[in-house]
C-alpha positions in Angstrom: 0.0 0.0 0.0 2.9 2.4 0.7 4.8 1.5 -2.4 8.5 0.9 -2.8 11.0 2.8 -0.6 14.6 3.1 -1.7 17.6 4.9 -0.1 21.2 5.7 -1.1 24.0 6.7 1.3 27.5 8.1 1.1 30.5 6.2 2.6 29.9 7.8 6.1 26.3 6.8 6.2 24.7 10.1 5.3 21.5 10.0 3.3 22.0 11.1 -0.3 18.7 10.0 -2.0 15.3 8.8 -0.9 12.5 7.5 -3.2 8.9 7.1 -2.0 5.4 7.7 -3.2 5.9 11.3 -2.2 8.6 11.6 -4.8 12.4 11.6 -5.3 14.5 13.5 -2.8 18.2 14.3 -3.1 20.5 15.7 -0.4 24.0 17.1 -0.1 26.2 17.9 2.9 29.2 20.0 3.8 32.2 18.4 5.6 30.5 19.0 9.0 27.4 17.1 7.9 25.3 20.3 7.5 22.5 19.8 4.9 23.1 22.1 2.0 21.0 22.9 -1.1 21.9 20.3 -3.7 21.0 22.6 -6.6 23.2 25.4 -5.2 26.0 22.9 -4.7 25.7 21.6 -8.3 25.8 25.1 -9.6 29.0 25.8 -7.6 30.6 22.7 -9.0 29.7 23.7 -12.6 31.4 27.0 -12.0 34.4 25.2 -10.3 33.8 27.1 -7.1 34.8 25.6 -3.6 32.3 23.3 -1.9 29.6 25.2 0.0 30.0 25.2 3.8 27.6 26.3 6.5 29.7 28.9 8.5 29.6 28.1 12.2 27.3 25.2 11.3 24.4 27.6 10.9 22.1 26.9 8.0 21.3 30.3 6.5 19.3 29.2 3.4 17.8 25.9 2.0 15.6 25.4 -1.0 14.1 28.9 -1.0 13.9 29.3 2.8 16.1 31.7 4.7 17.1 31.5 8.4 18.5 34.0 10.9 19.9 33.2 14.4 20.7 35.0 17.6 24.2 35.1 19.2 23.5 31.8 21.1 22.6 29.9 17.9 18.8 29.9 18.3 16.6 30.3 15.2 15.0 33.8 15.4 13.6 34.4 11.9 12.5 32.2 9.0 11.4 33.5 5.6 9.7 31.4 2.9 7.9 32.8 -0.1 7.9 36.2 1.4 6.3 35.0 4.7 8.1 35.5 7.9 8.1 33.4 11.1 9.6 34.9 14.3 10.9 32.8 17.3 11.6 34.1 20.8 13.8 32.2 23.3 14.3 32.5 27.1 17.7 32.5 29.0 17.6 28.7 29.1 17.4 28.5 25.3 13.8 27.3 25.4 11.3 28.5 22.7 8.7 30.7 24.5 7.0 32.4 21.6 6.3 32.0 17.9 4.5 34.4 15.6 3.7 34.8 11.9 1.1 36.6 9.9 -1.6 34.0 10.8 -1.2 33.5 14.5 0.9 33.7 17.6 1.9 31.0 20.1 3.2 31.0 23.7 4.9 28.1 25.4 5.6 27.4 29.1 7.8 24.8 30.8 8.3 23.1 34.1 11.5 23.2 36.2 12.8 20.1 34.3 12.4 21.8 31.0 9.3 19.8 29.9 6.7 21.7 28.0 3.6 22.3 30.2 1.4 24.4 27.9 0.9 25.8 24.4 -1.4 28.8 23.9 -2.1 29.8 20.3 -4.3 32.6 19.1 -5.2 33.7 15.6 -4.5 37.3 14.5 -7.8 39.1 14.1 -8.4 42.8 13.6 -11.7 43.8 15.0 -14.2 45.9 13.0 -15.7 48.5 15.3 -18.8 49.0 13.1 -19.7 45.3 13.3 -20.2 45.3 17.1 -18.9 43.0 19.9 -21.0 40.0 19.2 -20.1 39.8 15.5 -16.4 40.3 16.3 -16.4 37.6 19.0 -18.0 35.1 16.6 -15.5 35.9 13.8 -12.6 35.7 16.3 -13.8 32.2 17.4 -14.3 31.2 13.8 -10.8 32.3 12.9 -9.3 30.4 15.9 -11.1 27.2 14.9 -10.0 27.5 11.3 -6.4 27.6 12.4 -6.9 25.0 15.2 -5.8 27.6 17.9 -6.5 27.2 21.6 -4.9 26.4 24.9 -3.4 22.9 25.5 -1.9 21.4 28.7 0.6 18.6 28.8 1.3 16.0 31.4 4.5 13.8 31.6 5.7 10.4 32.8 9.4 11.1 33.1 10.5 12.1 29.6 7.5 10.7 27.7 4.3 12.6 27.0 1.6 11.0 29.1 -1.4 13.2 28.1 -2.4 16.4 26.4 -5.6 18.2 27.1 -7.1 21.0 24.9 -9.4 23.4 26.8 -12.7 24.4 25.3 -12.9 27.7 23.4 -15.2 30.6 24.2 -18.3 28.7 22.9 -17.4 25.6 24.9 -16.3 23.8 21.7 -13.2 21.6 21.1 -12.4 20.2 24.6 -10.4 17.0 24.2 -8.0 14.9 26.2 -5.7 12.3 24.8 -3.7 9.8 26.8 -0.6 8.1 25.3 0.7 4.6 26.1 4.2 3.5 25.1 6.2 0.3 24.9 7.9 -0.3 28.3 11.0 1.8 28.8 10.8 3.4 25.3 9.4 6.3 23.3 7.6 4.0 20.8 3.8 4.6 21.1 1.4 1.7 21.5 -2.0 3.3 21.9 -3.9 6.5 22.5 -7.2 6.9 24.5 -9.4 9.9 23.8 -12.3 11.5 25.6 -14.2 14.6 24.5 -13.6 16.7 27.6 -10.7 18.7 29.2 -8.8 17.1 32.0 -9.8 18.1 35.5 -7.0 19.6 37.5 -6.9 19.5 41.3 -7.7 22.8 43.1 -5.0 24.1 45.4 -6.7 24.8 48.8 -5.9 27.9 50.7 -5.2 27.0 54.3 -5.7 29.2 57.3 -3.4 29.0 60.3 -2.3 25.4 59.7 -2.3 22.5 57.2 -5.5 20.3 57.2 -5.0 16.9 55.7 -8.7 16.5 55.1 -8.7 19.5 52.8 -5.7 18.3 50.7 -7.0 16.8 47.4 -4.0 14.5 47.3 -5.3 12.7 50.4 -8.9 12.5 49.2 -10.3 9.4 47.5 -9.7 9.7 43.7 -12.7 10.4 41.6 -14.0 7.7 39.3 -12.1 7.4 36.0 -14.0 9.2 33.2 -15.2 7.2 30.3 -13.1 6.9 27.1 -14.7 8.0 23.9 -12.3 6.2 21.6 -9.2 4.0 21.7 -6.7 3.6 18.8 -3.6 1.5 18.3 -0.4 2.6 16.7 1.3 0.7 13.9 4.9 1.8 13.8 7.9 1.2 11.5 11.3 -0.2 12.6 12.3 3.1 14.2 9.0 3.5 16.1 7.6 6.2 13.8 3.8 6.0 13.6 2.5 4.8 10.2 -1.1 4.1 11.0 -3.7 4.3 13.8 -6.4 1.6 13.9 -9.6 2.0 15.9 -11.4 -0.6 18.1 -12.8 -2.2 14.9 -9.4 -2.5 13.2 -10.3 0.2 10.7 -7.5 2.6 9.7 -8.4 5.9 11.3 -5.2 7.8 10.6 -2.2 7.2 8.4 0.8 9.2 7.2 3.5 9.1 4.6 6.8 10.8 5.4 9.4 12.5 3.5 12.9 11.4 4.4 13.5 13.8 7.4 10.1 13.4 9.0 7.8 15.8 7.2 4.4 14.0 7.2 1.6 14.0 4.8 -1.4 13.0 7.0 -4.6 11.3 6.1 -7.4 11.3 8.7 -10.1 8.9 7.7 -13.6 8.5 8.9 -13.3 5.7 11.3 -16.0 3.6 12.8 -15.9 5.5 16.0 -17.7 8.8 16.4 -14.6 10.6 17.7 -12.1 11.7 15.0 -8.6 10.4 15.6 -5.5 12.5 15.2 -1.8 12.0 15.9 0.9 14.6 16.6 3.6 12.0 17.4 6.3 11.7 14.7 9.9 10.4 15.1 10.5 8.9 18.5 10.1 11.6 21.2 8.8 14.2 18.7 5.5 16.1 18.9 4.3 18.0 15.8 3.3 21.6 16.3 1.2 22.6 13.3 1.5 26.3 14.1 5.2 26.5 13.5 5.8 23.3 11.6 8.5 22.3 14.2 8.6 19.1 16.2 9.0 19.5 20.0 11.7 17.0 20.9 11.8 17.3 24.7 15.0 19.4 25.1 14.9 21.0 21.7 12.8 21.7 18.6 13.4 19.8 15.3 12.7 21.1 11.8 11.6 18.3 9.5 12.0 20.6 6.5 15.8 20.6 6.9 16.4 17.6 9.1 18.1 19.5 11.9 17.5 21.2 15.2 16.9 24.9 15.4 19.0 25.5 18.6 22.3 24.2 20.0 22.6 20.9 21.8 22.3 21.6 25.5 24.9 18.9 26.3 27.4 20.5 23.9 29.9 18.4 22.1 29.0 15.3 24.2 26.2 14.9 21.7 28.4 15.1 18.6 30.7 17.5 16.8 27.8 19.4 15.1 25.6 21.0 17.7 22.5 21.3 15.3 22.7 17.9 13.6 19.9 15.3 14.1 21.6 12.2 12.8 23.6 11.0 9.7 20.4 9.7 8.4 16.8 9.3 9.7 16.4 5.7 8.4 18.6 4.0 11.0 19.0 6.6 13.7 16.7 8.4 16.3 17.1 11.0 19.0 14.1 10.8 21.4 15.4 13.5 23.8 17.0 15.9 21.3 20.4 15.4 22.9 22.3 12.6 21.2 21.5 10.3 18.3 21.3 6.6 18.8 21.2 3.5 16.6 18.6 0.9 17.6 20.9 -2.0 17.1 19.8 -5.2 18.7 23.2 -6.9 19.0 23.6 -10.6 19.9 25.8 -11.8 22.7 29.5 -11.2 22.2 28.8 -8.1 20.1 28.0 -4.5 20.9 26.4 -1.5 19.2 29.4 0.5 18.1 27.6 3.8 18.8 28.1 3.0 22.5 31.9 2.9 22.3 34.1 6.0 22.3 37.4 6.9 20.6 40.5 7.7 22.7 42.3 9.3 19.8 41.4 12.5 18.1 42.6 11.3 14.7 43.8 8.2 12.8 45.0 7.3 9.3 42.6 5.6 6.9 45.3 3.3 5.7 46.6 0.4 7.9 48.9 -2.0 6.1 47.2 -3.4 3.1 43.7 -2.3 4.3 41.8 0.9 4.7 39.0 1.8 7.1 36.7 2.8 4.3 37.3 -0.5 2.5 36.7 -2.5 5.6 33.5 -0.6 6.3 32.2 -1.3 2.8 33.1 -5.0 3.1 31.3 -5.2 6.5 28.2 -3.6 4.9 28.3 -6.0 1.9 28.8 -9.0 4.0 32.1 -10.0 2.3 34.1 -9.5 5.5 33.6 -11.6 8.6 33.1 -9.2 11.5 34.9 -11.6 13.9 38.2 -10.9 12.0 37.9 -7.3 13.3 37.1 -8.2 16.9 37.7 -5.0 18.8 39.2 -4.5 22.2 37.3 -2.1 24.5 37.4 -1.1 28.1 35.2 0.6 30.7 36.2 3.6 32.8 35.0 4.3 36.4 32.0 6.2 35.1 30.9 3.2 33.0 31.9 4.8 29.7 33.2 2.4 27.0 36.4 3.2 25.1 38.3 1.4 22.3 41.9 0.5 21.9 41.3 -0.3 18.2 40.3 3.0 16.6 40.3 2.0 12.9 38.2 -1.1 13.6 35.7 0.9 15.6 35.6 3.5 12.9 34.8 0.8 10.3 32.0 -0.7 12.4 30.5 2.8 13.0 30.6 3.5 9.3 29.1 0.1 8.4 26.5 0.5 11.2 27.0 -3.2 12.1 27.2 -4.9 15.5 30.8 -5.1 16.6 32.4 -8.3 18.1 34.4 -7.2 21.1 36.9 -8.4 23.7 37.5 -6.6 27.0 41.1 -5.3 27.3 43.3 -6.3 30.2 44.6 -3.7 32.7 48.1 -3.9 31.2 46.8 -3.4 27.7 44.8 -0.3 28.9 47.8 1.1 30.8 50.1 0.6 27.8 47.6 2.5 25.5 46.6 5.4 27.7 49.1 7.6 25.8 46.6 7.6 22.9 44.0 9.5 25.0 44.0 12.7 22.9 40.3 13.2 22.2 39.0 16.8 22.7 35.2 15.9 22.4 34.7 13.1 24.9 35.4 10.4 22.2 32.2 11.1 20.3 34.1 11.3 16.9 37.5 10.8 15.3 39.1 12.6 12.3 40.0 10.0 9.6 43.1 11.2 7.6 42.9 10.3 3.9 45.7 9.5 1.6 45.1 12.7 -0.5 45.7 14.9 2.5 42.0 15.5 3.2 40.1 14.1 6.2 36.6 13.0 7.2 34.8 12.8 10.6 33.5 9.5 11.8 31.0 9.6 14.7 
């Protein structure tokens, strides 16, 4: 039903082409893995100009859209087809306000940085001659057309447990959705919807002293409200929702995605009376239709360009490019907006190479009669037995894994294959500690090529 999907990658695993029912997409990158406009790059090559680079890793323009940032690297303005979007950030680099010619949105967060509310309002210029009742009706109509309103969010750790939209001025549109996930993950399993806003507990005002019998937390819980509809998620290998089926196994919602997560939704008339919607995208991401961004717990992600719109709050511990999402969105995910991860399910005696760090800051591609790139290609093709490249690793006092075999680790990272390993002895570790030269916590290594150039392996 979804047609054929086809992908092509470069030697370091970055996505170059994607083919789906939504069309053919091509991508190009600068040496720091910033997505650049392929047409602009081809034009530069025709004119024999140097490769285009994103200065300071800030994407300034892509396929007709232009971007501007503040001094801290947060996106502040976006222009597309003459239309401007403006973004405002607080001192903790959290998005607090978005505005364009259609609407404005305010966001609030709790002490842990989790989003608590979203309040969107459509722009409306009142007509004095029309009177207050007509203006009120038109304002409500405009808000409904743009799906504006006030939404509250509740959390279970770092996963979104529920969202509740408050009714508008006419008492229309109240809705609460609860989300259920696979244990210990961000992969959604089901959503339960009821056509009413969530009831929050009132905070009592005590007199001279605290009274337990007035504290709502000590009172018997009210009966659970009835659920209007229940839907089940059907996800792909990365946990991205593809379809939602209702209680009668009818498809109520489906989506097709462009390579970097931009969704084309189809909401179908399901057997239940309550229409089913879904804002969940890549693992840990929540789609904001107002701005087009995806809220990703600690940051916001732009599916149009496949990157975050602010710096990584954990700095270079998340990778050498502070705005990068992942080398490709087909094999990687980033549920928290902090650090990419590969969902490798490795058998005993092997390990996901993304969990192991480099001690060295650089290494040569060539080693004897072999090269790192050739070994990576052979591992991908299945023409090289991974056990031949069994890699020695060790664990420090903080539980962090390091390698003594940097070229082997680089080959497995490039091939994205489970890595056979052997724990190094204390003497082996002591004899190799002189190699500890990394400046970024071991998240990447610079691979020196024979022609004098280099490439980064993460």
